[in-house]
FIKEFI-87144 format. One line per 4 residues: their letters; for each residue x, y, z negated of C-alpha. Coordinates in pm, 1 decimal, always signed. Each point is the difference from the previous one (the first is absolute). Layout:
% FIKEFI-87144
a) X/Y/Z; ...
//
This chain:
% FIKEFI-87144
mges) +12.5/+9.3/-8.3; +121.4/+299.9/+121.2; +90.0/+278.6/-262.6; -262.1/+233.9/+193.3
fkek) -193.3/-260.0/+0.9; -40.4/-30.7/-359.3; +53.8/+363.2/-95.9; -346.9/+113.6/+194.4
tavl) -175.0/-296.1/-138.3; +148.7/+144.6/-344.0; -145.1/+337.4/+53.9; -366.7/-202.5/+141.2
fial) -14.6/-174.1/-312.7; +68.9/+282.0/-230.9; -326.4/+232.2/+209.7; -200.5/-327.3/-81.7
fccv) +80.2/-57.4/-316.9; -47.8/+391.6/-138.6; -361.1/-20.7/+182.6; -87.0/-302.9/-160.0
lyfn) +117.8/+127.6/-319.1; -171.5/+339.3/-48.1; -278.7/-82.1/+227.5; -247.4/+10.6/-288.5
slgn) +123.4/+369.4/-72.2; -111.3/+130.8/+285.3; -285.7/+83.7/-110.5; +1.7/+200.2/-290.7
pfif) -107.2/+303.8/-100.6; +213.2/+317.8/-28.2; +79.7/+26.7/-384.4; +138.1/+276.2/-211.7
ddlh) +286.5/+212.8/+155.5; -154.0/-74.9/+389.4; -310.2/+156.9/-81.9; +210.9/+428.8/-13.9
tivh) +220.9/-168.0/+244.3; -213.9/-148.1/+247.7; -330.9/+4.6/-136.2; -104.0/+374.2/-51.2
nlfi) +305.0/+128.7/+149.5; -120.4/+228.7/+356.4; +365.8/-6.5/+109.1; +43.2/-268.6/+145.2
ksfr) -365.5/+12.1/+185.3; +148.0/+226.9/+224.4; +344.0/+22.4/+250.4; -73.3/+320.0/-24.8
yipl) +151.7/-18.8/-410.4; +331.7/-155.8/+74.2; +179.0/+300.8/+35.9; -66.5/+58.6/-376.7
ffqg) +126.7/-401.1/-134.0; +378.3/+205.8/+145.8; -57.6/+320.9/-221.3; -27.2/-247.5/-317.7
tyts) -376.7/-50.2/-32.8; -104.1/-383.2/-120.7; -391.2/+31.3/-38.8; -286.9/+270.8/+10.5
etnv) -38.8/-103.4/-375.8; +154.4/+345.3/-101.0; +57.9/-204.3/-370.3; +184.5/-242.6/+96.5
gkgm) +334.7/-123.7/+256.0; +173.1/+342.8/-76.3; +407.3/-52.9/+62.0; -83.0/-272.3/+237.6
lrpl) +159.5/+5.7/+413.2; -110.6/-260.3/+147.4; -143.9/+82.5/+356.0; +123.2/-278.1/+218.9
lmit) -178.6/-220.4/-342.0; -331.2/+234.1/+8.3; +5.0/-32.7/+462.8; -36.4/-376.0/-61.5
fsfn) -307.0/+87.7/-209.2; -154.7/+197.4/+294.0; +67.4/-265.1/+281.4; -144.2/-190.3/-224.1
yffs) -279.1/+230.8/-42.1; -73.6/+11.1/+339.4; -17.5/-314.9/+86.5; -232.2/-158.5/-255.9
glkp) -125.9/+299.8/-208.4; -46.0/-122.6/-355.8; -5.9/-336.4/+42.8; +330.7/-136.2/-271.5
fgyh) +44.2/-310.6/+259.0; +206.2/+248.4/+271.0; +206.2/+64.9/-306.8; +69.1/-341.4/-125.8
cinv) +125.8/-95.7/+295.2; +244.3/+245.2/+35.2; +110.5/-35.7/-279.2; +34.3/-332.6/+64.4
lihf) +180.8/-12.0/+288.5; +248.7/+258.9/-164.3; +82.8/-236.7/-303.2; +51.6/-353.5/+303.4
lnav) +210.1/+284.1/+178.1; +232.3/+62.9/-304.7; -13.6/-427.0/-41.9; +190.9/-7.0/+344.7
llfq) +225.3/+269.7/-68.5; +112.8/-174.0/-353.2; -42.6/-330.8/+222.3; +261.6/+183.8/+258.5
iiky) +251.9/+118.4/-263.3; +16.3/-302.8/-222.9; +222.8/-166.7/+381.0; +236.3/+264.9/-159.7
lkkd) +84.0/-129.2/-332.8; +153.0/-318.3/+129.9; +170.2/-162.4/+295.1; -105.1/-337.1/-112.7
lafa) -398.6/+75.4/-110.5; -285.2/-216.6/-8.1; -240.9/+95.0/+253.7; -299.6/-159.9/-239.5
vrlg) +190.2/+196.5/-279.7; -12.7/+237.3/+175.5; -364.5/-8.7/+50.1; -124.7/-97.9/-293.2
vtil) +170.4/+264.4/-208.1; -218.3/+201.2/+295.1; -328.9/-115.7/-79.4; +58.5/+17.0/-393.0
fvch) +65.4/+322.3/+44.6; -338.6/+49.8/+187.1; -196.1/-207.9/-230.7; +115.7/+155.9/-330.9
plnt) -309.3/+70.5/-220.6; +231.5/+351.2/-137.6; -46.6/+118.4/+395.8; -413.9/-22.7/-22.0
qavs) -26.0/+303.8/-81.0; +237.0/+177.3/+219.8; -231.7/-144.5/+278.3; -364.5/-78.4/-122.9
yitc) +23.5/+357.0/-108.0; -37.3/+208.2/+241.3; +176.6/+336.4/-91.3; +301.8/-168.3/-115.7
rsdl) +116.3/-0.1/+403.3; +218.5/+239.1/-54.4; +222.6/-280.9/-210.3; -36.4/-205.8/+315.4
lvtf) +71.6/+229.6/+259.0; +297.5/+161.1/-226.1; +190.0/-394.1/-32.4; -119.6/-45.5/+362.3
fila) +220.6/+285.1/+143.5; +274.6/-95.1/-272.3; +21.0/-327.7/+134.1; +2.6/+109.1/+421.5
gmif) +303.5/+269.0/-155.7; +134.3/-306.6/-180.3; -18.4/-221.3/+337.5; +177.6/+289.1/+268.4
llkh) +194.5/+83.4/-276.5; +174.2/-403.4/-14.4; +61.6/+52.2/+410.4; +138.0/+314.2/-9.0
knal) -282.6/+256.6/+163.8; +50.2/+286.9/-179.6; -281.6/+211.5/+166.1; -263.6/-186.8/-100.8
vllm) +121.4/-45.2/-358.0; -31.9/+351.2/+14.5; -374.8/+1.9/+118.0; -117.1/-269.6/-231.8
ylca) +145.6/+259.5/-295.2; -208.3/+241.4/+198.8; -303.3/-210.8/-24.5; +53.9/-172.4/-339.4
lltk) +28.9/+392.4/-144.2; -341.1/+57.9/+162.6; -166.8/-255.9/-123.7; +82.2/+48.2/-387.8
esal) +243.3/+162.9/-198.7; +166.6/-305.9/-99.8; +141.0/-18.2/+310.4; +302.3/+185.9/-128.3
vfgl) +163.3/-314.0/-157.0; +31.3/-140.8/+368.6; +429.6/+187.3/-27.0; +11.6/-118.1/-280.8
lvla) -60.2/-306.3/+161.4; +195.9/-29.6/+283.3; +320.1/+137.0/-271.2; -50.9/-300.8/-248.1
ydll) -6.3/-253.5/+355.6; +368.0/+183.0/+77.8; +133.4/-5.1/-323.6; -136.3/-339.7/-105.2
vvhp) -38.1/-204.7/+315.3; +258.2/+77.2/+326.0; +258.5/+174.8/-255.2; -68.2/-145.7/-324.4
gepl) +276.6/+201.9/-227.3; +68.2/+320.4/+214.6; +88.5/+277.8/-102.0; -297.8/+237.3/+51.9
lqcl) +122.2/+254.0/+162.6; +125.6/-170.4/+283.0; -330.1/-179.6/+10.4; -134.0/+330.0/+98.9
lrrr) +243.0/+47.3/+234.1; -68.5/-309.9/+157.7; -318.4/+76.3/+75.8; +62.9/+328.0/-2.7
vlyi) -346.6/+119.4/+292.1; -220.5/-194.6/-116.5; +76.8/+92.1/-391.1; -15.1/+386.1/+137.8
glaf) -322.5/-49.2/+140.2; -137.9/-201.8/-280.4; +68.4/+302.4/-222.8; -27.1/+227.0/+263.5
lsva) -448.4/-127.2/-10.3; +41.8/+5.1/-369.7; +72.0/+341.4/-102.2; -220.2/+96.4/+297.1
ywqy) -322.2/-185.7/-98.0; +81.7/+128.5/-402.7; -50.7/+354.1/+222.0; -279.5/-39.3/+210.0
rffm) -202.8/-126.3/-369.7; +142.7/+307.8/-148.1; -162.3/+212.3/+267.7; -288.1/-224.6/+77.3
igss) -154.3/-93.0/-364.5; +246.0/+242.9/-189.2; +102.9/+67.7/-349.7; -215.8/-302.7/-121.0
agil) +126.5/-266.0/+210.5; +396.8/+169.5/-63.9; +266.2/-225.5/-171.1; -108.1/+140.7/-332.2
apla) -331.4/-81.2/-12.5; +15.4/-305.1/-161.6; +88.8/+105.5/-303.0; -264.7/+242.7/-121.1
splr) -222.8/-320.7/+48.5; -311.6/+14.0/-216.3; +50.6/-413.6/+13.4; +297.8/-58.0/-231.8
sfsa) +327.2/+209.3/+21.1; +292.2/-116.0/+266.6; +210.9/-212.1/-246.8; -335.5/-193.1/-165.4
nalt) -65.9/-74.6/+366.1; +313.8/-113.5/+76.3; -11.5/-174.2/-236.8; -287.2/-178.7/+9.6
qaav) +64.4/-137.7/+371.2; +340.5/-115.0/-126.4; -308.0/-279.6/-181.1; -216.7/+30.7/+328.7
lffs) +296.2/-103.5/+259.2; +80.6/-334.8/-271.2; -389.1/-72.7/-43.3; -40.3/+7.3/+400.2
lrlf) +269.1/-274.0/+36.8; -164.4/-193.4/-314.3; -333.9/+6.6/+235.9; +191.0/-48.7/+308.1
lfpy) +121.2/-335.9/-184.1; -306.3/-94.5/-135.6; -282.9/+196.3/+168.4; -307.4/+5.9/-257.6
plsi) -158.8/+230.4/-90.1; -68.8/+184.9/+249.2; -155.7/+326.9/-28.3; -14.7/+324.9/+181.4
hhsf) +107.1/+173.5/-310.1; +164.7/-113.5/-252.3; -0.2/+129.3/-341.3; +340.2/+75.7/-50.7
pslt) +98.3/+144.6/-292.0; +240.8/+373.7/+37.0; +329.0/-19.1/-141.3; +156.5/+345.7/-172.2
svye) +271.8/-134.1/-208.0; +364.5/-157.0/+79.9; -72.0/-173.8/-358.3; -337.7/-191.2/+127.4
paaf) +118.2/-411.2/+33.7; -135.5/+105.6/+373.1; +152.4/+224.2/+138.5; +343.5/-115.1/-180.6
lsiv) -53.7/-347.1/+136.9; -74.5/+146.7/+425.3; +267.6/+257.4/-69.2; +243.6/-344.7/-104.5
givi) -132.8/-226.3/+345.3; +29.7/+307.0/+224.8; +328.3/+10.3/-104.8; +120.3/-400.0/+0.1
livm) -178.5/+45.2/+386.4; +181.4/+318.2/+116.7; +323.6/-237.5/-117.5; -134.6/-322.9/+172.8
ilvl) -2.6/+236.8/+325.9; +352.5/+80.4/-59.0; +153.2/-405.4/-130.7; -230.0/-116.9/+348.2
rkkq) +106.2/+195.9/+207.3; +283.7/-187.3/+109.8; -128.4/-308.6/-16.0; -316.3/+29.8/+61.2
pwvs) -98.7/+358.3/+199.1; -343.7/-105.1/+113.9; -80.0/-104.0/-395.9; +149.5/+281.7/-53.5
fgla) -230.5/+251.4/+232.6; -281.9/-142.6/-75.9; -19.1/+88.3/-365.9; +186.3/+349.3/+127.2
wyvi) -303.2/+14.7/+186.3; -262.3/-127.7/-250.5; +176.6/+275.3/-261.4; +5.7/+309.1/+260.5
cqlp) -372.1/-23.1/+125.2; -90.4/+65.5/-307.9; +162.3/+314.6/-58.6; -296.2/+188.7/+95.4
kfya) -163.2/-100.3/-287.8; +212.7/+112.8/-230.4; -10.1/+346.6/+173.1; -422.5/+5.1/+41.1
vlni) -171.7/+16.6/-261.8; -283.0/-214.0/+62.9; -390.1/-9.0/-120.3; +31.2/-402.5/+32.4
vaae) +396.9/-51.4/-132.0; -27.1/-346.8/+109.6; -198.8/-109.2/+319.6; +83.1/-251.8/+194.1
hhfy) -13.1/+116.5/+333.7; +351.2/+183.5/-100.5; +158.3/-315.1/-19.6; -61.8/-129.1/+337.2
cgsi) +259.6/+199.3/+205.8; +248.4/-133.3/-275.4; -75.5/-309.3/-15.4; +214.0/-58.6/+356.0
glyf) +336.5/+11.8/-116.2; -123.0/-289.2/-269.6; -148.7/-153.8/+293.9; +408.7/-14.3/+87.6
iaal) +87.8/-186.1/-319.6; -300.7/-229.1/+49.7; +145.7/-123.2/+369.3; +298.2/-78.8/-136.6
sldr) -64.9/-189.0/-261.6; -286.7/-141.1/+138.5; +282.4/-139.0/+275.9; +274.9/-128.0/-280.8
lyrr) -337.7/-210.8/-180.1; -102.9/-112.6/+314.6; +326.4/-154.4/+142.7; +66.4/-127.2/-372.8
wnqv) -324.0/-139.5/-30.9; -197.9/-60.9/+328.4; -213.5/-285.4/-159.6; -187.7/+214.2/-238.8
ipyl) +30.7/+423.6/+106.6; -248.1/-66.4/+228.7; -270.6/-149.6/-209.2; +79.0/+278.8/-293.4
yacv) -50.9/+291.4/+280.8; -336.7/-164.9/+120.9; -85.4/-9.6/-369.4; +78.6/+375.0/-34.9
lgif) -93.3/+95.8/+386.0; -350.7/-177.0/-125.8; -58.0/+173.8/-336.2; +97.1/+341.6/+166.0
iilv) -251.8/-30.3/+256.3; -300.8/-84.3/-230.6; +111.5/+337.7/-230.1; +7.2/+196.9/+358.9
wmrn) -327.6/-109.7/+130.1; -187.2/+42.9/-416.4; +244.8/+326.3/-9.8; -202.3/+103.9/+335.0
yews) -382.1/-112.6/-124.7; +135.8/+254.2/-324.3; -66.8/+265.9/+262.8; -279.5/-81.1/+150.0
satr) -219.7/+222.8/-308.3; +160.5/+285.3/-94.4; -198.1/-98.7/-303.3; +139.5/-352.7/-6.8
lwka) +361.6/+143.3/+9.1; -61.3/+211.0/-264.9; -119.8/-281.2/-270.5; +296.7/-188.8/+149.9
vlkt) +249.5/+313.2/-149.8; -276.2/-32.4/-361.6; +119.9/-337.9/-41.3; +348.8/+8.4/-4.6
epas) +38.1/+372.1/-100.1; -285.9/+85.1/-241.3; +98.6/+342.1/-30.9; +62.4/+101.2/+321.9
tial) -182.4/+339.7/+9.7; +18.9/+43.7/+368.9; -167.5/-337.9/+49.0; -210.6/+112.8/-257.5
hnlg) -102.0/+273.2/+194.3; -16.1/-88.0/+307.0; -238.8/-317.2/-108.0; -226.3/+255.7/-198.4
veyl) -48.4/+187.8/+347.7; -71.0/-311.8/+146.5; -268.6/-43.2/-229.5; -109.1/+343.5/+85.8
negd) -44.4/-116.1/+377.9; -204.2/-288.4/-27.3; -213.1/+157.2/-288.4; +104.7/-140.9/-351.4
yska) +32.7/+325.2/-131.6; +14.9/-102.5/-331.8; +279.8/-222.0/+81.5; +184.4/+270.5/+159.7
kali) -20.0/+267.6/-254.3; +171.2/-246.4/-268.0; +246.5/-75.1/+195.2; +96.0/+276.3/+147.1
gksl) -53.3/+199.0/-333.6; +299.1/-242.4/-106.7; +244.0/+54.2/+204.3; -81.4/+353.3/-73.6
vlsn) +96.3/-44.2/-343.8; +291.1/-172.5/+59.0; +164.1/+204.2/+232.7; +81.7/+320.8/+44.1
tien) +108.4/+67.9/+287.8; -141.1/+304.3/+222.6; -97.1/-188.1/+285.4; -182.8/-262.7/-236.9
qvtg) -144.9/+238.9/-238.6; -118.8/+228.1/+319.3; -141.0/-298.5/+182.6; -148.8/-138.1/-265.0
rinl) -246.6/+207.1/-129.7; -103.3/+107.2/+376.2; -87.6/-379.7/+44.2; -173.1/+5.2/-312.8
ayva) -191.1/+343.7/+144.5; -106.1/-232.5/+268.8; -184.0/-209.2/-248.5; -80.4/+253.5/-177.6
eken) -192.9/+106.5/+357.8; -106.8/-318.5/+27.8; -228.7/-90.4/-311.7; -105.6/+385.2/+84.8
rlad) +195.6/+163.2/-268.7; +98.9/+281.1/+177.4; +88.4/+236.3/-321.2; +217.0/-256.8/-78.6
aerl) +204.3/-3.2/+312.5; +71.4/+400.5/+31.1; +101.7/-86.4/-334.3; +281.4/-265.4/+126.3
llqa) +79.5/+219.3/+313.7; +62.2/+279.7/-183.9; +211.5/-154.2/-205.9; +164.9/-144.0/+257.0
kgid) +55.5/+320.9/+166.0; +180.5/+152.4/-292.6; +242.6/-238.3/+42.1; +40.0/-43.9/+335.8
nnnf) -112.1/+373.6/+160.6; +83.0/-180.3/+386.6; -152.5/-301.8/+56.4; -247.9/+97.3/+236.4
hiyn) -219.1/-306.9/-64.9; -85.2/+175.8/-259.9; -173.9/+267.5/+166.3; -170.1/-181.0/+169.0
flgr) -153.1/-218.8/-243.5; -124.9/+338.3/-162.5; -84.9/+119.8/+249.2; -198.0/-366.9/+70.8
iyla) -172.2/+50.9/-398.4; -65.2/+340.3/+35.4; -270.4/-5.2/+293.6; -101.4/-321.3/-155.8
mgra) -102.2/+263.9/-291.7; -149.8/+213.5/+240.3; +294.9/+244.6/-58.3; +108.5/+36.2/+371.7
qeah) +143.2/+333.2/-53.7; +217.6/-216.6/-175.2; +25.0/-219.7/+192.3; +143.7/+262.3/+277.4
hrwe) +228.2/+154.5/-195.3; +166.3/-331.4/-83.5; +55.4/-140.3/+324.1; +144.2/+284.7/+92.2
eglr) +244.6/+52.7/-229.2; +91.5/-437.9/+41.6; +34.7/+98.8/+365.5; +255.8/+297.8/-0.5
inpa) +227.7/-359.6/-195.7; -120.8/-211.3/+263.0; -178.1/+146.7/+330.1; +14.3/-362.1/+157.4
asem) -281.2/-159.6/-291.9; -229.8/-62.1/+259.1; -279.0/-103.5/-334.5; +23.7/+370.0/-122.9
yvgl) -135.0/+111.2/+298.0; -280.6/-241.5/+77.0; -99.1/+155.3/-386.0; +16.1/+325.1/+185.6
gqlc) -184.7/-114.4/+298.6; -262.8/-117.4/-183.5; +46.9/+287.8/-235.0; -101.4/+187.8/+315.7
llen) -312.0/-238.3/+123.9; -196.5/+27.2/-364.4; +43.8/+383.1/+129.1; -162.4/-12.0/+309.1
dpar) +336.8/+56.9/+183.7; +16.2/-301.6/+225.0; +251.2/+198.7/+227.3; +246.7/+42.0/-211.3
akeh) -33.7/-339.5/-169.8; +63.3/-85.0/+337.5; +414.0/+143.9/-16.2; +8.7/-138.7/-365.0
flsa) -81.3/-357.4/+58.0; +185.7/+42.0/+358.7; +311.6/+138.4/-163.6; -42.5/-326.8/-260.6
ikad) -2.1/-212.6/+306.3; +295.7/+206.9/+147.3; +186.9/-128.0/-350.0; -100.0/-338.5/-17.8
pdsy) -107.7/-188.3/+309.6; -138.6/-269.3/-218.1; -249.1/+228.3/-206.4; -331.2/-196.5/+37.8
lgyy) -115.9/+279.1/-223.8; +110.8/+292.4/+229.7; -129.8/-223.5/+305.2; -392.3/+12.4/-243.0
glgq) +29.0/+313.3/-49.9; +27.9/+111.4/+334.8; -235.5/-173.5/+103.6; -252.7/+139.0/-245.7
acee) +132.4/+377.7/+140.4; -80.1/-68.3/+338.9; -310.1/-182.9/-50.8; -106.0/+349.3/-198.1
lgdl) +168.9/+186.1/+313.5; -233.9/-177.4/+212.8; +298.6/-137.0/+225.0; -142.8/-442.4/-35.7
tvai) +225.7/-156.1/+231.8; +325.5/+158.0/-213.6; -172.5/-137.2/-294.1; -16.3/-346.8/+85.0
taye) +357.6/-24.9/+116.3; +132.7/+179.6/-304.0; -264.7/-313.5/-210.0; +142.2/-221.3/+160.0
ksvr) +365.0/+90.5/-44.5; -123.1/-38.3/-351.1; -176.8/-317.8/+30.5; +355.9/-118.4/+145.5
lnpg) +210.0/+157.6/-215.4; -191.7/-157.0/-340.5; -310.1/-278.6/+63.3; -110.1/+1.1/-318.9
yyfs) -78.8/+385.9/-41.0; -463.7/+7.1/-63.5; +50.3/+359.5/+127.9; +142.9/-64.3/+326.6
qyal) -179.6/-329.4/+33.0; -313.2/+179.5/-48.6; +103.2/+320.3/+170.2; +89.4/-157.3/+337.1
gtcy) -338.3/-216.7/+1.2; -236.2/+262.9/-27.5; +192.6/+262.3/+268.9; +4.1/-344.4/+220.1
arna) -458.9/-39.6/-93.1; -25.4/+389.9/+152.4; +193.5/-96.5/+325.2; -223.8/-313.3/+53.8
dlra) +320.6/-244.2/-45.9; -99.9/-294.1/-132.1; +404.9/-29.0/-200.5; -179.1/+149.6/-213.8
lrhl) -123.9/-348.9/-185.5; +322.6/-98.6/-36.9; +126.2/+287.0/-167.1; -301.1/+35.5/-232.1
keal) -8.3/-291.0/-60.5; +331.4/-4.2/-109.3; -52.1/+326.5/-260.7; -228.8/-263.9/-149.1
ilnp) +238.8/-235.2/-88.3; +210.7/+233.2/-164.9; -290.3/+185.1/-150.4; -325.6/-242.8/+16.0
dsae) -201.7/+243.1/-249.0; +51.3/+291.3/+293.9; -386.8/+120.2/+80.1; +99.8/+197.8/+261.6
ahnn) +208.0/-284.8/+167.9; -348.0/-244.6/-19.8; -236.9/+299.6/+154.9; +227.1/+87.2/+287.4
lavi) +67.5/-418.5/+81.5; -429.6/+31.5/-64.6; -15.9/+220.8/+293.1; +238.9/-179.1/+217.7
ygsl) -194.8/-272.7/-4.9; -307.0/+147.2/+41.5; +116.8/+142.7/+301.8; +136.4/-292.8/+207.5
eppr) -145.0/-125.2/+271.6; -156.7/-204.3/-80.4; -18.1/+78.7/-366.7; +61.3/-213.4/-293.9
ghla) -228.9/+93.6/-294.1; +61.4/-317.3/-242.2; +381.1/+192.9/-21.5; -132.8/+376.3/+48.9
rfha) -293.2/-56.7/-302.9; +260.5/-242.7/-209.9; +251.3/+355.9/-0.4; -299.9/+200.9/-68.3
rral) -67.8/-135.1/-286.8; +309.8/+7.8/-97.3; +46.0/+343.9/+24.6; -330.2/+93.5/-160.2
tlgy) +112.4/-228.2/-307.5; +354.5/+227.7/-38.1; -198.8/+274.0/+10.4; +4.0/+100.6/+354.7
pvna) -333.1/+245.3/+138.5; +15.9/-226.4/+276.3; -277.4/+204.6/+279.0; -347.3/-175.7/-40.9
dfls) -87.4/-31.9/+328.8; +315.5/-181.5/+93.8; -119.7/-217.1/-274.5; -342.6/-57.9/+154.3
tiqe) +118.7/-86.8/+337.1; +272.7/-223.3/-76.4; -280.0/-224.4/-279.7; -181.4/-35.0/+328.1
isaq) +270.7/-90.8/+248.9; +129.3/-290.9/-307.8; -380.8/-108.3/+37.6; +2.1/-41.2/+383.3
ekkt) +343.8/-197.7/-29.8; -242.2/-252.0/-250.0; -233.3/-48.3/+194.8; +230.2/-63.5/+324.3
aq) +202.9/-208.8/-146.5; -292.9/-235.0/-152.0
//
């Protein structure tokens, strides 16, 4: 069997394995950060916003994503949206595809580790990478595409480095920088490769001079990137920004991440339990046992890297790769300190070590190792499938977190939000309230109060909702969601002028907040100004092309202006965007009925499925059934009686007519 045929067959096998392994993740919904990164991010919904991504804009949700310059990542989401809208399937497919490409690049790099490395070992280690349970978060969590993509560019850059194609190395580095900030480690990886593998023991200066053109290029791109970031984003993204983080001090963060480095190693060797949120303690003193032992451990790793560089250069480089890829977390003060997806790129170095170790074991115990490998592989596959199943529901995912991390404020809050969406307000109130008690972060105190205000609104406690929102506003005066919500509460209270004022305030903070344009449009409709209302609804749609409320309001305004054709088009768009919205279904059915269009039947029936007690929908259906040729008297009579029962003043002459028709139908049937 030719070498080329074996390579191609292996790549096909990796592709098939990857598809089967993650098949049960393709239908999973958008979860957690996916909501502000994709679902509510209007900037991915039109290519005209792409220049904003190169200016330091991450999402239209103005209170998140600050200081993130990731234009290539966001462009991939824009293309996803262009082809599949807000259907998660396409987004998951791209994540799985990038994971597969990373596996192929790893498969190619491993052959450089050792001249006589067994092909079976090379393929086996690659498959372990594909199915390692610790990688499921990076693959199944759509927002984590940043880690998949930056790993792809770094691996591609290393491939080109091995092939001495410096121009392509620099191109891959530039792409990596425009994908995620952690790509800055690439220059250190190249230097580590030169010092540990190519020329072990050589003085640093001499090593730099050997590839001076490449290193000058890497240095130039790094400095240019920092300057560009500072110019586009400002001092909030500057080099000293993490020193002033409200989450923890720079020193405490460094100590904490030192411990996380070994925690991730433990999860690599024993991937259980896995969680979207590991409640990792913040270490503040070097005298704490965990902090002290972690520092000792890092010193031991550095000594091992230096000692092994001559006899085992790729093992030395593998350890260096892992440590170097964790360095950005020592600098960046993260909300979730031990996120599994942050391990994805760094784990590549450990697979170098795994390949060399497995090759030695395979040669010595080739009768036993395949069976042990098959057992590990089987366990990993089961764990990945189970993990993908957890990601199939936000409620299921956050419940799983609380099983292992009962004090996770993120899980408590987000599970509470899911109960809120499901209508279980008592559980929502209890969980969100508990998260407020356990966490004093500004983000949690603000979002917790906003979501408790949602509970109060659903329970018709509008005064409580107002009080909670004003408390949240006192903590964070620049959260536009607060102003939007306050406007809605004031409108429900009959305080239209205050609602108008709050929405205007909110739009000054975020001019792209479509819901506030919708609110202003509804106010104009209440004030009998449909022309002005139409302008606001068009602004809402321009801001967010997926605003079904914007299209519904536009339909209302056009109906009042007498433009039934445009109204129908707007209602149709609203229904396509959200088939579960009763008012759009009812309005569209009613408009079709006015045009004597039998499509009215379908939409009025849909409206009744969504709201079986809609007296208006029952009455309109009765009229349509009574007007058919031939009329369907029994159906008309049923819906007319139902409308009467629900309190609708059905026309007496119409009732008499359909009773006669129904009686005639019975005689005919007999």
